[in-house]
C-alpha positions in Angstrom: -391.3 -23.6 82.7 -391.9 -27.5 81.7 -389.9 -28.5 78.6 -390.3 -32.0 77.7 -387.9 -33.7 75.4 -388.1 -37.0 73.5 -385.7 -39.2 75.0 -385.9 -41.9 72.4 -385.8 -39.6 69.5 -382.4 -39.1 67.5 -379.8 -41.5 66.0 -377.8 -41.3 69.5 -381.0 -41.8 71.7 -381.4 -42.2 74.5 -377.7 -41.8 75.3 -377.3 -38.3 73.7 -380.5 -36.9 75.1 -379.8 -37.9 78.9 -376.1 -36.5 78.1 -377.3 -33.5 76.9 -380.3 -33.2 79.5 -377.6 -33.5 82.0 -375.7 -30.4 80.7 -378.8 -28.3 80.6 -379.9 -29.0 83.9 -376.4 -27.8 84.9 -377.4 -24.1 83.7 -381.4 -24.2 83.6 -382.4 -21.8 86.5 -384.5 -23.9 89.3 -387.7 -22.6 88.0 -387.5 -25.0 85.2 -387.8 -28.3 84.9 -387.3 -31.2 82.3 -389.4 -33.9 81.3 -388.0 -36.9 79.4 -390.4 -39.2 77.7 -389.4 -42.6 76.9 -388.5 -46.2 77.9 -387.8 -45.2 82.0 -385.7 -48.6 82.7 -383.3 -47.2 80.2 -383.4 -43.8 81.2 -382.9 -44.9 84.7 -379.6 -46.6 84.0 -378.2 -43.6 81.8 -379.0 -40.9 84.2 -377.3 -42.9 87.4 -377.0 -40.4 90.3 -378.9 -37.9 88.5 -382.0 -39.9 87.6 -383.4 -38.2 91.3 -382.6 -34.7 90.3 -385.5 -32.4 91.7 -385.7 -30.5 88.4 -386.3 -33.9 86.2 -389.3 -35.9 85.9 -389.3 -39.4 83.7 -392.6 -40.2 82.0 -392.5 -44.0 80.8 -393.2 -44.6 76.9 -392.5 -47.8 76.1 -393.1 -47.4 72.4 -390.9 -45.9 69.8 -391.6 -44.0 66.2 -388.5 -45.4 64.3 -386.6 -42.6 61.9 -388.0 -44.4 58.8 -391.4 -45.1 59.5 -394.7 -43.5 58.0 -395.4 -40.8 60.3 -399.3 -40.9 60.1 -399.6 -44.3 60.6 -396.6 -44.3 63.4 -398.6 -42.0 65.2 -402.2 -43.8 65.2 -400.6 -47.1 65.6 -398.6 -46.3 68.6 -400.3 -44.4 71.1 -397.7 -44.7 73.8 -394.8 -43.8 72.0 -392.6 -41.0 73.2 -393.8 -38.5 70.4 -397.4 -39.3 70.6 -397.2 -39.0 74.7 -395.5 -35.7 74.4 -398.4 -34.2 72.0 -400.7 -35.3 74.1 -399.4 -33.6 77.0 -398.6 -30.6 75.2 -402.5 -30.6 74.3 -403.6 -31.0 77.5 -400.9 -28.0 78.6 -399.1 -30.2 81.1 -395.8 -28.9 79.3 -395.0 -25.6 77.8 -392.8 -26.9 75.0 -392.1 -30.3 73.4 -388.5 -31.0 71.3 -387.5 -34.1 69.8 -384.8 -35.1 67.4 -386.8 -38.2 66.1 -389.1 -38.7 63.1 -389.5 -35.2 61.3 -392.6 -35.9 59.8 -394.1 -37.2 62.9 -393.6 -34.0 64.8 -395.1 -32.2 61.7 -398.3 -34.7 61.4 -398.6 -34.1 65.2 -398.1 -30.4 65.1 -400.5 -30.2 62.7 -403.3 -32.6 63.8 -402.8 -33.0 67.6 -402.0 -29.2 68.6 -403.2 -27.7 65.6 -402.5 -24.8 63.1 -403.2 -21.1 64.5 -406.5 -20.4 62.9 -406.1 -18.0 59.8 -402.5 -19.6 58.9 -402.3 -21.7 55.8 -399.5 -23.9 56.5 -396.8 -24.1 59.5 -393.2 -23.3 58.9 -390.2 -24.9 59.9 -387.4 -22.3 61.1 -383.6 -22.4 60.4 -381.0 -20.0 61.2 -377.7 -18.8 59.5 -375.0 -16.7 60.9 -374.4 -13.1 59.4 -370.9 -11.9 59.0 -371.1 -8.8 61.8 -372.6 -11.1 64.3 -376.4 -12.2 65.2 -378.7 -14.6 63.1 -380.6 -14.5 60.2 -383.9 -16.1 60.6 -385.2 -18.4 57.4 -388.1 -20.1 56.6 -389.6 -22.5 55.3 -386.6 -25.0 55.7 -388.3 -28.0 54.7 -392.4 -28.4 55.7 -393.3 -27.0 52.4 -391.4 -28.0 49.2 -394.0 -26.3 47.2 -395.5 -22.7 48.3 -398.5 -20.5 47.2 -397.2 -16.8 47.1 -399.8 -16.2 50.2 -398.2 -18.9 52.0 -394.7 -17.2 51.3 -396.5 -13.8 52.5 -397.6 -15.6 56.0 -394.1 -16.8 56.5 -392.7 -13.2 56.3 -395.5 -12.3 58.6 -394.4 -15.5 61.0 -391.0 -14.8 60.8 -390.9 -11.3 61.2 -392.9 -11.5 64.7 -390.1 -14.3 65.5 -387.3 -12.7 64.9 -388.9 -9.4 67.1 -389.8 -11.7 69.8 -386.9 -14.4 70.3 -383.9 -12.4 68.6 -385.1 -9.0 70.0 -384.7 -7.5 66.6 -386.9 -4.5 66.4 -388.6 -3.9 63.0 -386.7 -6.9 61.1 -385.8 -6.6 57.6 -388.1 -9.3 55.5 -386.1 -10.4 52.2 -387.7 -13.2 49.3 -384.6 -15.9 48.5 -384.7 -15.4 44.5 -382.5 -15.7 41.5 -381.8 -12.0 41.4 -382.7 -8.6 43.0 -384.8 -7.2 40.4 -388.5 -7.1 41.5 -389.4 -9.1 37.9 -387.0 -12.0 38.7 -387.8 -15.3 39.4 -390.6 -18.0 39.0 -394.6 -16.9 38.8 -394.8 -17.7 42.6 -391.8 -15.5 43.4 -393.0 -12.4 41.4 -396.7 -12.8 42.9 -395.0 -13.5 46.6 -392.9 -10.2 46.1 -396.1 -7.8 45.4 -397.9 -9.0 48.4 -394.9 -8.7 50.9 -394.1 -5.1 49.2 -397.9 -4.0 49.6 -398.1 -5.8 53.3 -397.6 -2.9 56.0 -396.8 -5.4 58.8 -393.6 -6.4 57.0 -390.8 -4.5 56.5 -389.9 -5.8 53.4 -386.8 -5.0 51.8 -386.8 -6.8 48.5 -385.2 -9.7 47.0 -381.7 -11.7 47.9 -380.0 -13.8 46.6 -378.1 -17.1 47.9 -374.7 -15.0 47.9 -376.3 -12.5 50.2 -377.4 -15.2 53.0 -374.5 -14.1 55.4 -374.1 -10.9 54.5 -376.6 -8.9 56.7 -378.9 -7.6 53.9 -381.8 -9.2 55.9 -382.8 -10.1 59.5 -385.6 -12.9 57.8 -385.3 -14.6 54.4 -388.5 -16.6 53.1 -388.7 -19.0 50.7 -390.4 -22.4 50.1 -389.2 -25.7 52.2 -387.5 -27.2 49.6 -384.9 -24.0 48.7 -384.7 -23.4 52.6 -383.3 -27.0 53.0 -380.7 -26.8 50.5 -379.7 -23.5 51.7 -379.5 -24.9 55.2 -377.7 -28.2 54.5 -375.1 -26.0 52.2 -373.8 -24.3 55.1 -374.0 -27.0 57.4 -371.6 -29.2 54.8 -369.5 -26.2 54.5 -368.6 -26.3 58.3 -368.3 -30.4 58.3 -366.1 -30.0 55.4 -363.4 -27.9 57.0 -363.8 -29.3 60.7 -362.9 -32.7 58.8 -359.8 -31.3 57.1 -358.8 -29.6 60.5 -359.9 -26.3 59.9 -361.1 -23.9 62.2 -363.2 -20.8 61.3 -364.8 -19.3 64.0 -367.9 -18.0 61.4 -368.4 -21.1 60.0 -368.8 -22.8 63.1 -371.6 -21.5 63.7 -373.6 -23.3 61.0 -372.7 -26.0 62.7 -376.5 -27.7 63.9 -375.0 -28.4 67.4 -374.5 -24.4 67.8 -378.6 -23.8 67.4 -379.9 -27.3 68.8 -383.0 -27.2 66.8 -385.4 -25.5 64.3 -388.9 -24.4 65.5 -392.3 -25.2 64.1 -394.5 -22.1 63.6 -397.5 -21.3 63.2 -399.1 -23.6 65.5 -400.7 -23.3 68.9 -398.4 -24.6 71.0 -394.3 -24.7 70.9 -392.4 -27.4 69.1 -389.0 -27.8 68.8 -387.2 -30.7 66.1 -383.7 -31.3 66.5 -381.1 -32.8 63.8 -381.6 -36.9 63.7 -377.8 -37.0 64.2 -377.9 -34.8 67.6 -375.0 -34.6 69.9 -375.2 -34.2 73.5 -374.2 -30.5 72.6 -376.9 -30.1 70.3 -379.3 -31.5 72.6 -378.6 -29.1 75.2 -379.0 -26.4 73.0 -382.2 -27.4 71.8 -383.4 -27.5 75.2 -381.9 -23.9 75.7 -383.8 -22.5 72.3 -387.0 -24.0 73.7 -386.3 -22.3 77.1 -386.3 -18.8 75.1 -389.0 -19.5 72.9 -391.3 -19.9 75.8 -390.0 -17.1 77.7 -390.6 -14.7 74.3 -394.4 -15.8 74.2 -394.0 -15.9 70.8 -396.5 -18.6 69.8 -399.1 -16.0 71.8 -398.0 -13.1 69.7 -398.7 -15.2 66.5 -402.1 -15.8 67.4 -402.9 -12.3 68.3 -401.4 -11.1 65.5 -403.7 -13.6 63.1 -406.7 -13.5 65.4 
């Protein structure tokens, strides 16, 4: 397995990316390899003695797409950037997965126009995770790729999320719920009401109805479907609860799982290859866990399973 990382992506790159990669190399099996794409001189200095690690390869990319740049313009104007080269390698099947904590917009544009969306899927989604009170994780999608969604898109998110939960979390027949303002079938916007009926009639989804914000952590579902605006607010609210307690010196094992470092990244699903995006403020721990998340996704063969489901 070959896992590629944008070494220049993130607020603390490339230092955090290098340190996180060294931590990941210590636990990866000898059949897995890391490819770091970035400014070679800087990476060589940061890696030190680890630069010649047998499971590590450096690809030189002298251009960097900054966090605030326009995604489409940056990708076209910076063909030798770490993100551009990463997607080129992914498209050419030189790597199995591409990870970056850099410009999220550029990662979305690269996903849609380089490796492209799986035929039959209207829009890809970004997956997030939240802890359950009884252990395990709930899959949430979308968490930011699509602020406005049609009912048919939400139905597809239900299918994609179900496949993802089964393949990567080993949940047989995952319970799929729609995030809404009430549990009753007739609640919510016209879009939510229409999506409810589509999911209810979809035999490939184990639909259990609506859930509310208070149900997020309560193990009422394994997959929660929502538009990207709602999902992003939910996820960042959970992160803020952990951060506030941590800043006050309060530790809580459950809320600690809402810390973005624990998962490390968010998969973009519904595309033809494996892509993981990380938090812009990714620490070495977050980078390590993003690499391990990527490893699990490749091992699960979930992208191929999605292609087969929508063929």
